[in-house]
N, C-alpha and C positions, 0 to 999 in steps of 0.2 A: 296233282302237284307234285313236284320233285322234293326229294328229302332236303336238298340244300334250301329250297324255299321254305319249307317247314321249320327247319332250324333257324333260319333268319328271322322268321316272324316270332318264333319263341323267344329268341334273344332280344328282339325289339319290345315285345311285351314285358319281358323282364326288366328291361331298362326303364321303361314307362312306370312300372310298379315301384322300382327302386327310387326314382325321383318324385314320384306323386305320393308315396307313403307318407313322408314327413308332414306334408300339408293336410292329408287325410286324417292323420293322427291329431294334428292341431284342431281341426274343425271338431273332430269327434269329442276330444277333451274339453273343448270350450262349451260343450253341451251337456257335460256330466255334472254330478254332485262333487263336492271337494272330497268326500269319502271314496267315491267311485274312481276319482281321478287318480288317487293314490293307492288303490286296492291291488293286491297281487294274488293270482296273476292278473295282468291287466286285460281290460276289454276293449274291444275296438268300438262296438256298438253300444251307444248309451242305453241304459234301461229305461230312464225317464228322461225325456229331452227337457233341459233346463234352459230355455230361451230367455229367462229372466237374468242369466248370467251377463248377457250383453247390456242390459239395463243397468245392473249394478256397477259393471265395469265403467259405463259411460258417466255415471253419477259419482264416481269414486275421486273425482277431481274436476278441475275446469277444462274438460276435454274439449268442449266447443272452442274455447280459446286456443288451445293447442292445435286443434284441426285448422282453424282459421290461419294461425301463424304458419303451419306447414304448407298451406296452400299458397300463401303470400311469399314465402321463402322460395318454394320449389319454382313457381311461375316467374318469380322475379328473376331467378338464376337463368331460366330458360330464355326469357326475353333478352337478357344481357349477352347470353352466350350466342344468340342468333345475330346480335348487333356486332360482336367482336369476332367470333370464330369465322363467319362467313367471309368477310373481306380479307382476314389473315390468310385463310386457306386459298382464296383466289389469288392473292399476291404472291404465295409460295409456289403456286401451280403455273402462272402466267406471266410473271415478271422476273426480270434479272436485276438485281440491285446489288450494292456493295454490302458485303457481310451477310449474303443470303444463306450461304452454307454454315456459317457460324450460328446464325439465328435459328436455322432449322435444327442443327445439332443440340443447341439449348432447349428447343421445344421438345425434341425426343427425350432428352435427358430428364426433363420434368416429369415424364410419363413414369419414370422408375422411382421417383421420390414420394414415399407416402406422405399424407398430410399431417400425420403425428409428428414427423421430423421437423416441420416448419411452423408448427402452431404457436411456438414461443415468440419468434420475431413478428409473425402477423399479430399475435395477440397484443404485443408492445405497440405495434404500429397503430392498431385499432383503438388501443387504449389512449394514445396521443391524440387521436381524432375525436375522442369522446363518444365512440359509438359502441362501446360494449353494452351488453344488455339492451340491445336494439336488433331489429330484423335486419337492418343494413349491415350489422356486424356478421351476420350469417349469409348474407347474399354477396357482398362485394369480393371476399376472397375466392369465389367461384364463378365471377363474372366472365372469365375466359378459361377455356379448357384445351389442353394439348391434345387429348384424345380425339376431340371433334375436329381440330384443325388437322390432324394426321388423316382421318377418314375422309374429310371433305377434299383435301388436296388430292389424295388419289383418285377420287371421282372426277374432280374438276380437270384433272390432266387427261382423262379419257374423252372429253368433249373435243371434237375435231376442230383445228384451227380455222377451217373454211367457214364454220358457222360464225365465229367471232369476227373474222374479216368481213363477212357480209354485213354483220351488224354495224362495224365500224364505218363501212362504206356509205351505209345508210345514216351515218352521223349519230349513232347511238352512244350515249355517254357510258362510261364504265359502270357507273352505279346501275343504269338501265340494263346493261348487258348481264349484271349479276342478278338483278331482280327478274328480268324477263326470259333469260336463257339459261344461266347456270343454275339457279336454284330450282326451277321447274324440272329440269333434266336430272337434277340431283335430289329429287323429292325422297325417294326411298332411304337414302343415306341420311338426309337431314332428319327424317322422322326417327331413324334408328338411333342417331346420336342424341336426339331429344329425349327419347325413351330411356336410354341409359343413363343420361343426366337425370331424368326424373326419378328413376328408381334409386340412384346414388343419393340424391339429395333428400327424398322423401324418407329413406331408411336411415340417413345419417344420425348417429347417436353421439359420437365423439365431439363433433365440432359445436353443436348447440349445448352440450354439457359443460364444455370448458369455457364458452363465450358468454354464457347467460348464468346469472344467480337469481333472477327474478322470475316469477310465474308468467308475467305478461309478455315475455320474449322466448319463452320456451316452446318447443315443437312437440308433435306427437310421440315420436320415439322416446323422448326423454319422459314424457308423462307415463307412458306405458311402463318404462323401467322402472320408475318410481312406486309402481304397484308391487314389484318384487322386492322393494326394500322397506316394505311397511314394518312399522315397529310392532304391530300386533300380529305379525306372522304373515306368510304368503298363501293366500287361497288361489292355488294354481289354476283352478277353473276359471276363475275371474280374470287372472293375468293372461291366460291363453284366450279367453274371450276378447280382451283388449287388443291382443296381437292380432285376431282375425279382423277386427275393425281397422287395425293399421294397415292390413295387406289388401283388404277389399279395393281401395282406389287403384293399386298397382294392377289388380286382375283386370279391372274394368278397362284401363288405358291400354294393357296388353291385348285385350280381346278386340279392340277396335284397330289396333295398330300392328297386328300379328302379320297381315298380308304384306304391309310395307316393309317389314323387318325381313321376311323371307326374300322379297324383291332385292332388298339391298345386299344380302349375302349371295344372291345368285347373279347379281348384275355384273355383266362382263364387258359391256361397251355400249356406245351409243350408235343407234342405227339410224 
């Protein structure tokens, strides 16, 4: 093996350790006692595994309710984004219409605006509709996403016109073309878009915090954060165990979708 290859592998291992260490530290600390968690010098391997930390974290609040709310909000957003983003991306990729460039520019500009800047007008609008402190207040502001429209437009533009012309000659409707041709050919990109949306909505702390004041509408990230603001002090091992519970669904989804994600970023054309 050449020196260059050895150095490359060493660099890759270093990068892997750099990115994996925070997660390893999170899991390790979630299995320690509170004294060991705060001990100096810190230890990486727990002396006595404290599996009960996860039970204590789960019973520290209505976490089952938080979990159900997170699932409903996340999958509600995913369903609505499929309904809205796919047709919008198809229109931008395949149609010419008045004001197309202006609408596309507005779509790209919204990518640069953080949600924290627009929460006040959205808050007032949702308040006028009477859906604050409800799951709809957490779902509707994210029913469409500029990032998904951008990704899918680029993918749809790679589909050859001959395929679409052949479908239209067979009298296929535009809806059928989207469902039967465009979406199957763009499956890696769609899965990647949904995964990014899933992660952002599942981990979102800011929006549920400002839109809800009642327990029955709060989500898992808010519940986990409340463990750190306990009046009796922070048990960091319990708080970190709750964070592990929060992260597990993301790891499961990523495990099953990783192949499609790689395909989406290596996808260069339709053969």
